[in-house]
C-alpha positions, 0 to 999 in steps of 0.5 A, spaced: 373 862 144 376 864 137 374 859 131 379 857 126 379 852 120 385 847 119 386 845 112 392 840 110 395 840 103 394 848 103 400 850 098 396 848 092 390 845 089 384 844 092 387 845 099 390 852 097 383 854 094 379 852 100 384 856 104 382 862 100 375 861 100 375 861 108 378 867 108 374 870 103 368 869 107 372 872 113 374 866 116 381 864 120 385 859 117 391 855 119 394 852 113 398 846 113 403 843 108 410 842 106 412 847 102 414 853 106 415 858 100 408 856 097 405 857 104 407 864 104 405 866 098 398 864 100 398 867 107 400 874 103 393 874 100 389 874 107 395 876 112 390 877 117 386 871 116 391 866 114 396 863 118 401 858 115 405 852 118 410 848 114 410 841 116 410 834 114 404 831 117 406 824 115 411 824 121 409 825 128 413 831 129 409 835 123 403 833 127 405 836 133 407 842 130 401 843 127 397 842 133 402 847 137 400 853 132 393 853 135 393 859 140 390 857 147 383 861 145 382 857 138 377 852 137 377 848 130 370 849 127 373 845 121 378 840 119 379 839 112 384 833 110 386 835 103 393 833 103 394 826 099 399 823 094 399 818 088 404 814 085 404 810 079 406 803 081 404 796 079 401 792 085 406 786 084 412 791 084 410 795 091 415 795 096 415 796 104 417 803 103 412 805 097 407 802 101 408 806 108 410 812 104 403 812 101 399 810 107 403 815 111 400 821 108 394 819 105 391 815 111 395 816 117 396 823 117 388 824 117 387 819 122 392 822 127 391 829 126 384 828 127 385 824 134 390 830 136 386 836 134 379 833 137 380 836 144 380 843 140 374 842 136 368 846 137 362 844 139 358 842 132 365 842 129 366 838 122 372 834 120 372 833 112 376 827 108 377 828 101 375 822 098 376 819 090 372 815 085 378 811 087 375 809 094 370 805 090 373 802 084 380 800 082 385 802 076 391 799 073 397 802 076 393 806 082 392 800 087 396 803 093 392 809 092 385 806 091 387 802 098 389 808 102 382 812 099 378 806 101 381 805 108 380 813 109 372 812 107 371 807 112 375 811 117 369 816 116 364 811 119 369 809 124 370 816 127 362 817 127 361 811 130 366 813 136 364 820 136 356 819 136 354 825 141 360 828 142 358 834 137 363 833 132 361 830 125 366 827 120 364 827 112 367 825 106 367 828 099 369 826 092 372 833 089 372 830 082 377 830 076 381 836 079 385 840 074 392 839 077 399 835 077 396 829 079 391 829 073 397 831 069 401 825 071 395 820 070 395 822 063 402 820 061 403 815 056 407 810 061 401 810 066 397 804 064 390 807 065 392 813 062 386 812 057 381 813 062 384 820 065 385 822 057 378 821 057 376 825 063 379 831 059 377 830 053 369 829 055 370 836 059 370 833 066 376 837 069 374 841 074 378 847 077 380 847 084 376 854 086 370 850 084 371 844 088 372 849 094 365 852 093 362 845 093 366 843 100 365 850 103 357 849 102 358 842 104 361 844 111 356 850 112 350 848 109 348 841 111 345 838 117 350 833 121 346 827 118 347 829 111 354 831 112 356 824 115 352 820 110 356 816 104 361 819 100 359 826 097 360 826 089 361 833 086 358 830 080 351 829 083 346 834 080 342 833 086 345 838 090 348 843 085 342 848 085 344 849 093 351 852 091 353 851 084 352 858 079 355 856 072 358 850 069 361 845 074 367 843 069 372 848 065 
């Protein structure tokens, strides 16, 4: 069998950086995202190791396309759910459409893609949910995002309860305050919690996606199953920095 890693949200940010991290280690990657042009640019960096599938994982058809891209001999060593959206919306103004759009990519996509790829997972394979501080606390204007991330964190424990003894383990990790469009939007003046996100920047807590990728790769490859599945790994927790971090975390 030929092992492969599957990464969602691969066209930018942490997802893209993790694809490059896998490939730099000589590992094959199936990169999934909606933006075909950016996926092709990613593939060009390691054309023999990175395969790409433009697809919308919020739809059943997109998830079918992702699963169909695996070769018959492929087994999934790691499935990383990096794709997510955030939107500025007061809970009093939410609509059925805005609720379903958030949950479709932040919760339904990882739930159902994991279900669909479980038969292709390697023995000892791992599924990793990208979590957020928003799974643990709520900020004004961020309610639906927080709800989706809290549900995804509980889904990690639900998967592990049902997958006990299967050889597949599910973990969760908070990548911190990652430099990129999501943080840029949160610092806009019309965001009711913009002061909080401006504080992250001014305190020097912003982290490059490449640094997050190093953390996630270590977590996937160097922790035991019990530790991997426990809690919600926080990139800011200094207890594990000596295991993988070389240089400053932020900046």
